N, C-alpha and C positions, 0 to 999 in steps of 0.2 A: 712313243708308247707301244706301237705295233711290234717293234723289234723285241721288246721285253716279253711279250706274250706270244711270239711266233712259235716258240717251242711247244706251246700248249694248243696250237692250231686254232686260235681265236679269230673269228671273222668279224665280230661286232662287239659292241659294249655289253650286250647280254651274255655273250660267251665269256668275256673277261670277268664279269660279275660271278658267273658260275665257277670259274677257276678260283677266284678269290675266296669263295665260300668253301671250296675244298681245302685251300691252304689255311684259312682262318674260319673254322667251323662255327665260331661264336657269332658270325655274321648272318647265318642262315635265316634268322627271323626277319632280317631287313631285305632279303632278296625279293624283288617284285616279280610278278608273273611276266612271262614273255609277252612282248607287244605284238599286236596284229597290225597290219598295214593301215595307216591312218590314225592309229592311237597316239596320243601324246605320251611323252616320256614321264615315267613315274618320278615323284619327288625323291624317293629313296635312292635313285641312281646317283645323285650327287655324292652320297656317302661312298659309293663304289668308285666314282671318278677320283675322289680324294685319295682313297686307299691305293688305287691303281697308279696314281702319280707317285706316291711314296714307294710303292713296290718297284716301279721303274727306276727311281733314283737309287734304291737299294741295290738293284741288279747292276746298274751301271757303275756305281762308285764303291761297292763293297763286295766281299765274297761271302756275305751272310745270307744268301738266298735260301729261304726255307723250301724244303722239298714238298711237292704236292702229295696228298694222301691218296 
């Protein structure tokens, strides 16, 4: 998954979630606030994990990658 988001300079899951909300703006309401050290992961991140997996598949096996806005 890191290779799919390397063009966007993502360093962690929060960065990936930010990129996904720029590509798919309808997800902005699900974006959890950034975590502080020691905080547990927000439940909404599972949504972004699933979308990131689909996005990675789409980049690897098709030429239909949507441009970021």
